[in-house]
C-alpha positions as CSV (number, residue, x, y, z in Angstrom):
1,F,-20.7,-84.1,-232.8
2,F,-17.9,-86.7,-233.0
3,C,-17.0,-90.2,-233.8
4,F,-14.3,-93.2,-232.5
5,P,-13.8,-96.0,-234.5
6,E,-14.6,-99.7,-233.2
7,T,-13.6,-102.8,-234.7
8,H,-17.2,-104.0,-234.7
9,G,-18.1,-100.5,-236.6
10,I,-18.3,-97.2,-235.7
11,S,-20.1,-95.3,-232.7
12,F,-20.6,-91.9,-233.3
13,R,-22.9,-89.1,-231.1
14,I,-25.1,-86.7,-232.3
15,Q,-26.8,-83.8,-230.3
16,I,-29.6,-81.9,-231.5
17,T,-32.1,-79.6,-230.1
18,V,-36.1,-79.7,-230.6
19,K,-37.4,-76.5,-230.8
20,E,-40.7,-75.5,-228.3
21,L,-41.7,-79.1,-226.9
22,L,-43.5,-78.3,-223.5
23,D,-42.8,-74.6,-224.2
24,T,-39.0,-75.5,-223.8
25,D,-36.3,-76.7,-226.3
26,V,-35.1,-80.0,-225.7
27,L,-31.5,-81.2,-226.4
28,L,-31.5,-84.9,-227.5
29,K,-28.0,-86.7,-227.5
30,L,-28.2,-89.8,-229.9
31,L,-25.8,-92.3,-230.1
32,F,-25.5,-94.4,-233.1
33,H,-23.6,-97.7,-233.5
34,L,-23.3,-98.5,-237.2
35,P,-22.1,-102.5,-237.3
36,V,-19.6,-103.4,-240.1
37,N,-22.4,-104.7,-242.3
38,Y,-24.5,-101.4,-241.6
39,P,-26.7,-100.5,-243.6
40,S,-27.9,-104.0,-244.3
41,T,-28.2,-104.6,-240.5
42,L,-30.0,-101.8,-238.6
43,P,-27.5,-99.1,-236.5
44,D,-27.8,-99.8,-232.4
45,I,-29.4,-96.5,-231.0
46,S,-29.4,-94.9,-227.8
47,V,-31.3,-92.0,-226.7
48,N,-30.8,-89.6,-223.5
49,S,-32.1,-86.4,-222.7
50,D,-32.3,-84.3,-219.4
51,Q,-35.6,-83.0,-220.5
52,L,-37.4,-86.4,-220.7
53,T,-38.1,-89.2,-218.5
54,R,-36.2,-92.2,-219.0
55,A,-39.7,-93.9,-220.6
56,Q,-40.0,-91.5,-222.8
57,C,-36.4,-91.7,-223.8
58,V,-36.9,-95.4,-224.7
59,D,-40.0,-94.5,-226.4
60,V,-38.2,-92.3,-229.1
61,K,-35.7,-94.9,-229.2
62,E,-38.4,-97.6,-230.1
63,K,-40.1,-94.8,-232.9
64,L,-36.2,-94.3,-234.1
65,L,-35.8,-97.8,-234.5
66,E,-39.1,-98.5,-236.3
67,Q,-38.0,-95.8,-238.5
68,A,-34.8,-97.7,-239.4
69,K,-36.6,-100.8,-240.6
70,K,-38.2,-98.9,-243.5
71,H,-34.7,-97.5,-244.6
72,L,-33.1,-100.9,-244.5
73,S,-30.1,-101.3,-246.7
74,E,-29.6,-97.5,-247.6
75,P,-27.8,-95.1,-245.3
76,M,-30.3,-94.0,-242.9
77,V,-28.8,-91.8,-239.9
78,H,-29.6,-88.5,-241.7
79,D,-33.3,-89.1,-242.5
80,L,-33.6,-90.6,-238.8
81,I,-32.3,-87.1,-237.0
82,L,-34.8,-85.5,-239.5
83,W,-37.2,-87.6,-238.6
84,V,-36.6,-87.0,-234.7
85,Q,-36.7,-83.4,-235.0
86,Q,-40.1,-83.2,-236.9
87,H,-41.8,-86.2,-234.8
88,L,-40.5,-85.7,-231.5
89,K,-43.7,-83.8,-230.1
90,D,-45.9,-86.5,-231.4
91,V,-43.7,-89.4,-229.9
92,I,-43.7,-87.8,-226.4
93,K,-48.1,-86.9,-226.5
94,Q,-48.3,-90.6,-227.4
95,S,-45.9,-91.7,-224.7
96,A,-47.8,-89.8,-222.2
97,T,-51.0,-91.2,-223.4
98,V,-50.1,-94.5,-224.4
99,C,-52.6,-97.3,-222.4
100,N,-52.9,-95.6,-218.8
101,E,-52.9,-98.9,-217.3
102,K,-49.3,-99.0,-217.9
103,T,-48.4,-95.6,-216.5
104,T,-50.9,-95.3,-213.9
105,L,-48.3,-97.2,-211.8
106,S,-50.2,-99.9,-210.8
107,K,-47.1,-101.6,-209.2
108,G,-47.7,-100.6,-205.8
109,T,-45.2,-98.7,-203.6
110,E,-42.2,-99.2,-205.8
111,D,-38.8,-97.6,-205.2
112,G,-38.5,-93.6,-206.3
113,V,-42.4,-93.1,-206.2
114,W,-42.6,-89.3,-204.7
115,M,-45.1,-87.1,-203.8
116,L,-45.5,-83.0,-204.2
117,L,-47.5,-80.5,-202.3
118,L,-47.4,-77.0,-203.9
119,H,-49.1,-74.1,-202.8
120,L,-50.1,-71.3,-205.8
121,D,-50.7,-67.8,-204.6
122,H,-53.3,-67.2,-207.5
123,M,-53.8,-67.6,-211.1
124,R,-54.6,-64.6,-213.2
125,A,-55.0,-66.5,-216.5
126,K,-56.5,-69.9,-214.9
127,A,-58.2,-71.7,-217.9
128,K,-54.6,-71.3,-219.7
129,Y,-52.6,-72.0,-216.7
130,V,-55.0,-74.9,-215.7
131,K,-54.6,-76.6,-219.3
132,T,-50.5,-76.3,-218.7
133,V,-50.6,-77.6,-215.4
134,E,-52.6,-80.8,-216.6
135,K,-50.0,-81.1,-220.1
136,W,-47.0,-81.3,-217.8
137,A,-48.5,-83.9,-215.3
138,S,-49.8,-85.6,-218.7
139,N,-46.2,-85.4,-220.2
140,L,-44.8,-86.6,-217.1
141,R,-46.9,-89.4,-216.1
142,L,-47.9,-87.6,-212.8
143,T,-51.2,-88.3,-211.2
144,G,-52.9,-86.1,-208.3
145,R,-54.9,-83.4,-208.2
146,L,-55.1,-79.1,-208.7
147,M,-57.2,-78.4,-206.3
148,F,-59.3,-75.0,-205.7
149,M,-61.0,-74.0,-202.3
150,G,-62.0,-70.7,-202.3
151,K,-58.5,-68.5,-203.0
152,I,-56.4,-71.6,-201.9
153,I,-54.9,-73.4,-205.1
154,L,-53.2,-76.5,-204.3
155,I,-51.3,-78.8,-206.9
156,L,-50.9,-82.6,-205.3
157,L,-48.5,-84.9,-207.7
158,Q,-47.3,-88.1,-207.7
159,G,-45.0,-90.1,-209.5
160,D,-41.3,-90.4,-210.4
161,R,-38.7,-89.0,-208.6
162,S,-37.1,-87.4,-211.5
163,S,-40.5,-86.3,-213.0
164,I,-41.5,-84.5,-210.2
165,K,-37.8,-82.6,-210.0
166,E,-38.8,-81.7,-214.0
167,Y,-42.1,-81.1,-212.9
168,L,-40.5,-78.7,-210.5
169,I,-38.3,-77.1,-213.2
170,L,-40.9,-76.2,-215.2
171,Q,-43.4,-74.6,-213.4
172,K,-40.6,-72.3,-212.0
173,T,-39.0,-71.3,-215.2
174,S,-42.0,-71.5,-218.0
175,K,-44.3,-68.5,-218.3
176,V,-47.3,-70.0,-217.0
177,D,-49.5,-66.7,-215.8
178,V,-50.1,-63.0,-216.8
179,D,-48.8,-60.1,-214.5
180,S,-51.5,-57.3,-213.7
181,S,-50.8,-55.7,-216.8
182,G,-51.7,-58.9,-218.9
183,K,-47.8,-60.1,-219.7
184,K,-46.9,-63.4,-219.7
185,C,-44.9,-64.1,-216.5
186,K,-43.3,-67.0,-215.0
187,E,-44.6,-68.2,-211.0
188,K,-42.7,-66.3,-208.7
189,M,-45.3,-66.7,-206.0
190,M,-45.3,-71.1,-205.5
191,R,-44.3,-72.3,-202.5
192,V,-43.5,-76.4,-201.9
193,L,-45.0,-77.3,-198.7
194,C,-43.9,-80.6,-199.0
195,E,-41.7,-82.9,-200.9
196,T,-41.4,-86.8,-200.0
197,E,-41.3,-90.3,-200.9
198,V,-44.7,-92.1,-201.0
199,E,-45.3,-94.7,-198.3
200,S,-47.3,-98.0,-197.9
201,Q,-50.1,-96.4,-196.3
202,H,-50.7,-93.7,-199.0
203,K,-52.9,-94.5,-201.8
204,R,-51.8,-94.0,-205.3
205,F,-53.9,-91.2,-207.2
206,Q,-54.7,-92.9,-210.8
207,T,-55.2,-90.1,-212.3
208,F,-54.4,-86.4,-212.5
209,E,-57.6,-84.1,-212.2
210,V,-58.6,-80.5,-211.2
211,K,-61.2,-79.9,-208.5
212,E,-63.1,-77.3,-206.6
213,Y,-64.0,-77.6,-203.6
214,S,-66.7,-75.4,-201.7
215,A,-65.8,-76.0,-198.0
216,P,-62.4,-77.1,-196.2
217,E,-64.5,-80.3,-195.0
218,E,-64.4,-81.6,-198.6
219,L,-60.7,-80.7,-199.5
220,Q,-60.0,-82.7,-195.9
221,K,-62.0,-85.3,-197.3
222,E,-59.8,-86.1,-200.6
223,F,-56.7,-85.6,-198.4
224,E,-58.1,-88.3,-196.0
225,T,-59.2,-90.8,-199.0
226,A,-55.7,-90.7,-200.3
227,G,-54.1,-91.7,-196.7
228,L,-52.7,-88.2,-196.6
229,T,-54.4,-86.9,-193.4
230,T,-51.2,-86.1,-191.6
231,L,-50.1,-84.1,-194.8
232,F,-53.3,-82.2,-194.7
233,S,-53.1,-81.3,-190.9
234,E,-49.5,-80.3,-191.0
235,F,-49.8,-78.1,-194.2
236,V,-53.3,-76.9,-195.0
237,P,-54.8,-75.2,-191.8
238,P,-52.3,-72.5,-191.8
239,L,-53.3,-71.6,-195.3
240,L,-56.9,-71.6,-194.2
241,K,-56.5,-68.7,-191.6
């Protein structure tokens, strides 16, 4: 926590940790600028966090400013910090579900839309694992497929490059499965088959879905429909052997 005085009021930074969001602690960096006539004028607030996407930080900032309006003309910074510690989970949840039209990347092939193809060796606690993957995809606004075909498990994701990177960190560092003795364990048998920028010939997935396929042809069709024939032929046949 530190302050630096300015002629136009005071600015100070506060770092707080919010527990157990997405099974990890989130470090929020808040910058408050209090104008000279604060608290009869709202503070400027900026929100940063390595664990959240840019869009989520903007959502948190907007919600904080909404709260600030309720406290106008009384000192409010302390109340705002308490509020964000209690409500961050809800804000992030909402920001993931807010009007999917906005978030399903209807902007076509913008800069920085990436695709990730992962291969998992097994899922012992399948129901819990699937739920966790769905939750992460939703929170990070990623679309794509979790695909099961015989013993093959693939995760195909599309979204902001920063969100893809964040997903990989979660997948590697969180206890997503159980070991043979039923103890929670991290994913150690995951392979990144491909991480690449989405190109114009690739179709964008509009949602994230979990699907089971009974034959390789069905799986191939899913890739072909998405304009990802090359991706399929390069990475999937070796897994079928």
